[in-house]
C-alpha positions as CSV (number, residue, x, y, z in Angstrom):
1,M,-3.9,0.6,-11.3
2,L,-2.3,4.0,-10.8
3,A,1.5,4.4,-10.4
4,L,2.5,7.8,-9.0
5,A,6.0,7.4,-10.3
6,A,4.0,7.3,-14.1
7,D,1.9,10.8,-13.6
8,P,4.6,13.6,-12.9
9,T,1.7,15.8,-11.0
10,L,1.3,13.0,-8.2
11,E,5.0,11.2,-7.9
12,D,6.3,13.9,-5.2
13,L,3.6,13.6,-3.2
14,D,4.6,13.4,1.0
15,D,3.9,9.9,1.9
16,P,0.3,10.8,4.1
17,L,-0.7,12.4,0.6
18,V,-0.1,9.5,-0.8
19,L,-1.9,7.1,1.0
20,A,-4.8,9.6,1.8
21,L,-5.2,10.1,-2.2
22,A,-5.2,5.6,-2.1
23,A,-8.1,5.6,0.3
24,S,-10.0,9.2,-0.9
25,E,-9.9,6.8,-4.5
26,E,-10.7,3.2,-2.6
27,R,-7.0,1.3,-3.9
28,V,-5.1,-0.6,-2.0
29,L,-2.0,1.1,-1.2
30,I,1.3,-1.4,-2.8
31,T,4.5,0.9,-1.7
32,R,7.8,-0.7,-1.3
33,N,8.4,2.1,1.6
34,S,7.8,0.5,4.6
35,R,10.0,2.3,6.8
36,D,7.6,5.5,6.2
37,F,4.3,4.0,5.7
38,A,4.3,1.3,8.4
39,P,4.1,4.3,11.3
40,L,2.1,5.9,8.9
41,A,-0.7,3.0,8.6
42,R,-0.3,2.9,12.7
43,D,-1.4,6.7,12.9
44,W,-4.2,5.8,10.8
45,V,-5.2,2.8,12.7
46,E,-5.2,4.9,15.7
47,A,-7.1,7.9,14.1
48,Q,-9.9,5.6,13.3
49,R,-8.8,6.8,9.7
50,P,-10.2,4.2,7.3
51,H,-8.1,3.2,3.9
52,A,-8.8,0.7,1.5
53,G,-5.9,-1.2,2.4
54,I,-2.1,-1.4,2.5
55,I,0.7,-3.7,1.1
56,L,4.1,-3.1,2.9
57,I,7.2,-4.6,1.2
58,W,10.3,-5.3,3.2
59,A,12.2,-6.9,0.3
60,P,15.5,-5.1,0.4
61,D,16.1,-4.6,-3.0
62,H,15.0,-5.1,-6.0
63,S,16.6,-8.5,-6.8
64,Q,14.0,-10.1,-5.4
65,F,10.9,-8.9,-7.6
66,D,9.9,-12.2,-8.2
67,Q,9.0,-12.9,-4.7
68,V,7.7,-9.7,-4.4
69,V,4.9,-10.1,-7.0
70,A,4.6,-14.1,-5.4
71,G,4.3,-12.7,-2.1
72,V,1.4,-9.8,-3.2
73,Q,-0.5,-12.7,-5.9
74,R,-0.8,-14.4,-2.6
75,Y,-2.6,-12.2,-0.2
76,L,-4.8,-10.7,-3.7
77,E,-6.3,-14.1,-3.9
78,L,-6.3,-14.6,0.0
79,Y,-8.5,-11.8,0.1
80,P,-10.1,-11.1,-3.5
81,E,-12.9,-9.1,-2.1
82,H,-12.3,-5.3,-2.1
83,E,-14.0,-4.9,0.7
84,R,-12.3,-7.3,2.4
85,W,-9.2,-5.3,2.2
86,R,-10.7,-2.2,4.3
87,D,-8.5,-1.1,6.9
88,L,-6.0,-3.8,6.1
89,V,-1.9,-4.0,6.3
90,V,0.2,-7.0,4.8
91,A,3.8,-6.7,4.5
92,V,4.9,-9.3,1.8
């Protein structure tokens, strides 16, 4: 797991670079920045650019943390094999 906020060299990356980094490292990207990453994911699909998966969090605030964690966990249980995440975009 890699949290961008935990690494000062990564926390200021632009969204396209964040997705490119996740894709290059074969990491499923989990983001609460759905407003920006949903169109970015669509752009990648249209450009036929592969990625390792994206989980978009649509919760309006942090008070729904337990529900978000449960939603992410459900998807991880539904798609336990890393290969099944390839180019998959889901929303919690």
